[in-house]
C-alpha positions in Angstrom: -179.2 -71.4 9.0 -176.8 -70.9 12.0 -174.0 -70.9 9.5 -175.7 -68.1 7.6 -176.1 -66.1 10.7 -172.4 -66.3 11.4 -171.3 -65.7 7.8 -173.5 -62.6 7.5 -173.2 -61.3 11.0 -172.0 -57.9 9.9 -174.4 -57.2 7.0 -177.1 -54.7 7.0 -180.6 -56.2 6.7 -182.3 -56.8 4.3 -180.0 -58.6 2.0 -180.1 -61.4 -0.6 -177.7 -64.3 -0.2 -176.6 -67.5 -1.8 -175.3 -70.7 -0.4 -172.5 -71.7 -2.8 -172.4 -75.3 -1.6 -176.1 -75.7 -2.4 -175.5 -74.0 -5.8 -172.7 -76.4 -6.6 -174.9 -79.3 -5.7 -177.7 -78.0 -7.9 -175.3 -77.6 -10.8 -174.0 -81.2 -10.4 -177.5 -82.5 -10.3 -178.4 -80.7 -13.5 -175.4 -82.2 -15.2 -176.4 -85.7 -13.9 -180.1 -85.4 -14.9 -179.7 -84.0 -18.3 -177.3 -86.7 -19.5 -175.8 -86.0 -22.9 -178.3 -83.2 -23.7 -176.9 -79.7 -24.2 -177.8 -77.1 -21.6 -179.0 -73.6 -22.4 -179.1 -71.4 -19.2 -182.2 -69.3 -18.7 -180.8 -65.9 -17.8 -184.0 -64.5 -16.3 -183.7 -67.1 -13.6 -180.2 -66.0 -12.6 -180.0 -62.2 -13.4 -176.3 -61.9 -12.4 -173.5 -61.7 -14.9 -170.9 -63.3 -12.6 -173.2 -66.0 -11.4 -174.2 -66.8 -15.0 -170.5 -67.3 -15.8 -170.0 -69.3 -12.6 -172.8 -71.7 -13.6 -171.7 -72.0 -17.2 -168.1 -72.9 -16.3 -169.4 -75.9 -14.4 -171.7 -77.2 -17.1 -169.7 -79.4 -19.6 -172.6 -79.4 -22.0 -173.4 -75.7 -21.8 -174.3 -74.5 -25.3 -175.6 -70.9 -24.7 -178.2 -68.7 -23.1 -181.9 -68.1 -23.3 -182.5 -64.3 -22.7 -185.8 -62.6 -22.3 -185.4 -59.1 -24.0 -183.5 -57.4 -26.7 -181.9 -54.9 -24.3 -180.8 -57.7 -21.9 -179.4 -59.5 -24.9 -177.3 -56.5 -25.9 -176.2 -56.1 -22.2 -174.8 -59.6 -22.2 -173.3 -59.3 -25.7 -171.3 -56.3 -24.5 -170.0 -58.5 -21.7 -168.7 -61.2 -24.0 -171.7 -63.6 -24.0 -172.5 -65.4 -27.2 -175.1 -67.9 -28.6 -178.1 -66.1 -27.3 -181.6 -67.4 -28.0 -184.2 -64.7 -27.2 -186.9 -66.8 -25.6 -189.8 -64.4 -26.4 -190.9 -62.7 -29.6 -189.6 -59.1 -30.0 -191.6 -56.4 -31.7 -189.7 -53.2 -30.8 -187.9 -52.3 -34.0 -185.4 -49.9 -32.3 -184.4 -52.6 -29.8 -183.9 -55.2 -32.5 -181.8 -52.8 -34.6 -179.4 -52.4 -31.7 -178.5 -56.1 -32.1 -177.7 -55.9 -35.8 -174.1 -54.8 -35.5 -173.3 -57.7 -33.2 -175.0 -60.1 -35.6 -173.1 -58.6 -38.5 -169.8 -59.1 -36.6 -170.5 -62.8 -36.1 -172.3 -63.0 -32.8 -175.0 -65.7 -32.6 -178.4 -64.2 -31.8 -181.6 -66.1 -32.5 -185.0 -64.5 -32.4 -188.2 -66.4 -31.3 -191.1 -66.4 -33.6 -194.6 -68.1 -34.0 -196.3 -65.8 -36.5 -195.7 -64.1 -39.8 -196.0 -60.6 -38.2 -192.8 -61.3 -36.2 -191.0 -62.8 -39.1 -192.0 -60.0 -41.4 -190.6 -57.3 -39.0 -187.3 -59.2 -38.7 -187.0 -59.7 -42.5 -187.5 -56.0 -43.1 -184.8 -55.1 -40.6 -182.5 -57.7 -42.1 -183.1 -56.4 -45.6 -182.5 -52.9 -44.5 -179.1 -53.7 -43.1 -178.3 -56.6 -45.5 -178.0 -59.0 -42.6 -179.4 -62.5 -42.3 -181.4 -62.9 -39.1 -181.7 -66.3 -37.5 -185.0 -67.4 -36.1 -186.4 -70.2 -33.8 -190.0 -71.5 -34.2 -191.9 -71.7 -30.9 -194.5 -74.4 -31.0 -197.3 -74.5 -28.5 -197.2 -77.7 -26.4 -200.1 -76.9 -24.2 -202.8 -79.5 -24.1 -206.4 -78.5 -24.8 -208.7 -81.1 -23.0 -211.7 -79.2 -24.4 -213.2 -78.6 -20.9 -209.8 -77.5 -19.6 -206.8 -75.8 -21.3 -203.7 -77.1 -19.6 -200.6 -75.0 -20.2 -199.8 -71.5 -21.1 -201.2 -69.1 -23.6 -198.1 -68.4 -25.7 -197.4 -69.6 -29.2 -200.1 -69.6 -31.9 -198.7 -72.8 -33.4 -201.0 -75.2 -31.7 -200.9 -78.1 -34.2 -199.2 -79.6 -37.2 -201.5 -77.7 -39.6 -200.3 -74.4 -38.0 -196.7 -75.4 -38.3 -197.1 -76.4 -42.0 -198.8 -73.2 -42.9 -195.9 -71.2 -41.4 -193.1 -73.3 -42.9 -194.4 -73.0 -46.5 -194.2 -69.2 -46.2 -190.6 -69.0 -44.9 -189.2 -68.6 -48.5 -191.1 -65.3 -48.7 -188.7 -63.9 -46.1 -185.2 -64.4 -47.5 -183.4 -62.3 -44.8 -184.5 -64.7 -42.1 -183.3 -68.3 -41.6 -184.9 -70.9 -39.4 -182.2 -72.5 -37.3 -184.1 -73.8 -34.3 -187.3 -75.1 -32.8 -188.5 -74.6 -29.3 -191.2 -76.8 -27.7 -191.5 -75.7 -24.0 -193.8 -78.0 -22.0 -195.0 -75.4 -19.6 -197.7 -77.5 -18.2 -195.0 -80.0 -17.0 -192.1 -77.7 -16.2 -194.2 -74.9 -14.8 -197.0 -76.5 -12.8 -196.0 -77.9 -9.4 -197.1 -81.5 -8.6 -198.4 -80.3 -5.2 -200.7 -77.3 -5.6 -201.7 -75.0 -2.7 -205.1 -76.8 -2.7 -203.9 -80.3 -1.9 -207.1 -81.9 -3.2 -206.0 -80.9 -6.7 -202.8 -83.1 -6.6 -204.4 -86.2 -8.2 -206.0 -84.0 -10.9 -202.6 -82.4 -11.7 -200.9 -85.7 -11.9 -203.6 -87.0 -14.2 -203.3 -84.0 -16.5 -199.6 -84.1 -16.6 -199.5 -87.8 -17.4 -202.0 -87.4 -20.3 -200.4 -84.2 -21.5 -197.0 -85.9 -21.8 -198.2 -88.4 -24.3 -199.8 -85.7 -26.5 -197.1 -83.2 -26.4 -194.4 -85.8 -27.1 -196.1 -86.9 -30.3 -196.8 -83.3 -31.5 -193.2 -82.2 -30.9 -191.8 -85.2 -32.7 -194.1 -84.7 -35.7 -193.4 -80.9 -35.8 -189.7 -81.4 -35.8 -190.0 -84.0 -38.6 -192.1 -81.6 -40.7 -189.6 -78.8 -40.2 -186.5 -80.9 -41.0 -188.0 -81.8 -44.4 -187.8 -78.1 -45.3 -184.8 -77.0 -43.1 -182.5 -80.0 -42.9 -179.7 -77.9 -41.4 -181.8 -77.1 -38.3 -179.3 -76.4 -35.6 -181.2 -77.2 -32.4 -184.4 -78.4 -30.9 -185.0 -76.7 -27.5 -187.2 -78.0 -24.8 -187.7 -78.4 -21.1 -187.4 -76.4 -18.0 -186.3 -77.0 -14.4 -189.6 -78.7 -13.6 -189.4 -81.2 -16.4 -185.7 -82.2 -16.6 -186.3 -85.9 -16.3 -189.1 -86.0 -18.9 -187.5 -83.8 -21.5 -184.1 -85.4 -21.2 -185.7 -88.6 -22.5 -187.2 -86.9 -25.6 -185.1 -88.1 -28.6 -186.1 -85.1 -30.7 -184.8 -82.6 -28.2 -181.1 -81.6 -28.5 -180.9 -79.1 -25.7 -182.7 -78.2 -22.4 -183.3 -74.7 -21.0 -182.5 -74.7 -17.3 -182.7 -71.8 -14.9 -184.7 -72.1 -11.7 -183.0 -75.4 -10.7 -179.8 -73.5 -9.9 -181.3 -71.2 -7.2 -184.2 -73.7 -6.4 -186.8 -71.2 -5.1 -189.7 -72.1 -2.9 -192.2 -72.8 -5.7 -190.1 -75.7 -7.0 -190.2 -77.5 -3.6 -193.7 -78.4 -4.7 -192.4 -80.7 -7.4 -192.1 -84.5 -6.7 -188.9 -85.0 -8.6 -186.6 -82.2 -7.6 -183.4 -83.4 -6.0 -182.1 -79.9 -5.5 -181.1 -77.7 -2.5 -182.4 -74.2 -1.7 -179.5 -71.9 -2.6 -181.0 -68.4 -2.7 -182.7 -66.6 0.2 -183.1 -63.2 1.7 -182.9 -61.9 5.3 -185.0 -59.4 7.2 -184.6 -57.9 10.6 -187.2 -58.2 13.3 -188.1 -54.6 14.3 -191.4 -55.0 16.3 -193.1 -57.4 18.7 -196.8 -56.4 18.9 -197.6 -59.7 20.7 -195.8 -62.7 22.1 -196.6 -64.7 19.0 -196.2 -61.9 16.5 -193.0 -60.5 15.1 -192.7 -57.8 12.5 -189.8 -57.7 10.0 -188.7 -54.6 8.1 -189.3 -55.0 4.3 -190.1 -58.2 2.6 -192.8 -57.5 0.0 -191.0 -59.6 -2.7 -194.0 -61.3 -4.2 -193.5 -63.2 -7.5 -195.2 -62.8 -10.8 -198.0 -65.0 -12.1 -201.6 -65.6 -11.1 -202.2 -64.2 -7.6 -202.2 -67.0 -5.1 -200.5 -68.0 -1.8 -197.7 -69.9 -3.5 -196.4 -66.6 -5.0 -195.5 -65.2 -1.6 -192.1 -65.6 0.0 -191.8 -68.2 2.7 -190.1 -67.7 6.0 -187.8 -70.7 6.5 -185.7 -69.9 9.5 -186.3 -69.9 12.4 -188.9 -72.7 12.0 -192.6 -72.5 12.7 -193.0 -69.0 11.2 -195.8 -68.1 8.8 -197.2 -65.1 7.0 -200.4 -63.6 8.3 -203.2 -64.3 5.8 -204.7 -60.8 6.2 -201.4 -59.0 5.6 -199.0 -61.2 3.8 -195.5 -59.9 2.8 -195.5 -56.1 3.0 -193.4 -53.6 1.1 -192.0 -52.0 4.2 -192.9 -54.4 6.9 -193.9 -58.1 7.1 -195.7 -59.4 10.2 -195.2 -63.1 11.0 -197.0 -65.6 13.3 -194.3 -67.0 15.6 -195.8 -70.2 16.9 -192.8 -71.0 19.1 -192.6 -67.5 20.5 -188.8 -67.4 20.1 -188.2 -64.2 18.0 -187.0 -61.0 19.7 -186.5 -57.5 18.3 -183.2 -57.4 16.5 -183.3 -61.1 15.4 -182.9 -62.2 11.7 -185.4 -64.1 9.7 -184.5 -65.9 6.4 -187.0 -66.3 3.6 -187.1 -68.1 0.3 -188.6 -66.3 -2.7 -191.3 -68.1 -4.7 -189.4 -67.8 -8.0 -185.7 -67.6 -8.9 -184.3 -64.5 -10.7 -187.1 -62.1 -9.7 -185.5 -61.6 -6.3 -182.5 -60.0 -8.0 -184.8 -57.1 -9.1 -185.0 -56.1 -5.4 -181.2 -56.1 -4.5 -178.0 -54.8 -6.0 -175.9 -57.6 -4.5 -176.0 -61.2 -3.6 -173.8 -62.2 -0.7 -172.2 -65.6 -1.0 -171.1 -68.0 1.7 -169.7 -71.5 2.1 -170.7 -73.0 5.4 -170.2 -70.3 8.0 -167.6 -68.4 5.9 -168.4 -65.3 3.9 -167.0 -65.7 0.4 -167.8 -62.8 -1.9 -170.4 -60.5 -3.4 -172.1 -61.0 -6.8 -173.7 -58.0 -8.5 -177.2 -58.5 -9.8 -178.4 -56.9 -13.1 -179.8 -54.2 -10.9 -176.4 -53.7 -9.3 -174.9 -53.3 -12.7 -177.5 -50.5 -13.3 -179.6 -52.6 -15.6 -183.4 -53.0 -15.6 -185.2 -55.0 -18.3 -189.0 -55.2 -18.7 
């Protein structure tokens, strides 16, 4: 991080920053690991228009974007983005209607569905505007081991019977067209191989291994069933940054959604197969020294979403041998640290990695980029563009 200190010497703390050499490496590894599969970039893991473009330009197999909200989708459409798969069901009629003019003018926007209620709303809107609305069926690949539900609570389509029951009713909604299937293996892509409680590691490995067998069979069968009714299916989406190797081998999958791998946040360092480099970080200033082994930084309360646990907190990474205090953690206006080497002084800089990827962008207007010890440029975040979604 000595290069970072030099590159950012004149910046006001706190700030968010990105190592462009690490980002380039991560992009190259995504290209290598995904093979001939197409790549859809998860926008919520990047949340910067210019960085989204930068990444896409370096992905030969880039095929589009996975967005997370109607308003974000409109925001990107206005900036020339196309082929947008909204990764989560949308039930706000007014927000959906805002996308209709873009669809009518030829933009590719696909809505995620897993129930008739969602399809019915989209069909009514399509009928009202005489526009065909494309949809993607989200099948639930979580594994129910009876005594343990391994995965996420998302789609209601948990088995082939559920899929069949939905497929046979699609003809009742003539203003919607099924063009894609998504099978996101959250329990593989979103569960670190090394949990905070290290004793759980063998259990996690066992569950992942057994889950892979079951979800692979279910996804293949579901795609086969759907193709019989919709032979013109355009894509089968799967994967995530934590399951690139596994999903790239799935013959039924045509494209992978990748996001976190580009920034490679702290949570992903807990995965066994993750040949990426930390690219994104943030810096705080030391403003207090209440003890020889305690340093207090200004700001820093950038805790990530999800179940409350230690792995959702930011991690101090430079200087070394720093750690959060268990009784205080990362605070909104100040973050005390245990300084085991007793090296920090008032005025020093501490660099942290956020637990997740794009969520850090909600805290900053800009991301400052460097190559080695040379300051390169500034990228605006969504927030810097005056946008806030969800």
